[in-house]
C-alpha angles and dihedrals in degrees: 000000000000126000092245096053113115116249113255115239124199113223112212119203123218090247095058092045089053091049091050091051091049092050091048091050091050092049091050091050091051090051091050091047091052091050093048093049093057130077136067095322096036127094 
């Protein structure tokens, strides 16, 4: 790439941002569920 080439910018749509947030929330919930299922009384 040359020095004068314009930097590429990724345009994110509102839909993909919402999907990313939803996926992140689901991943967080799974992590919390795993943590809650452990321990002395967990399986």
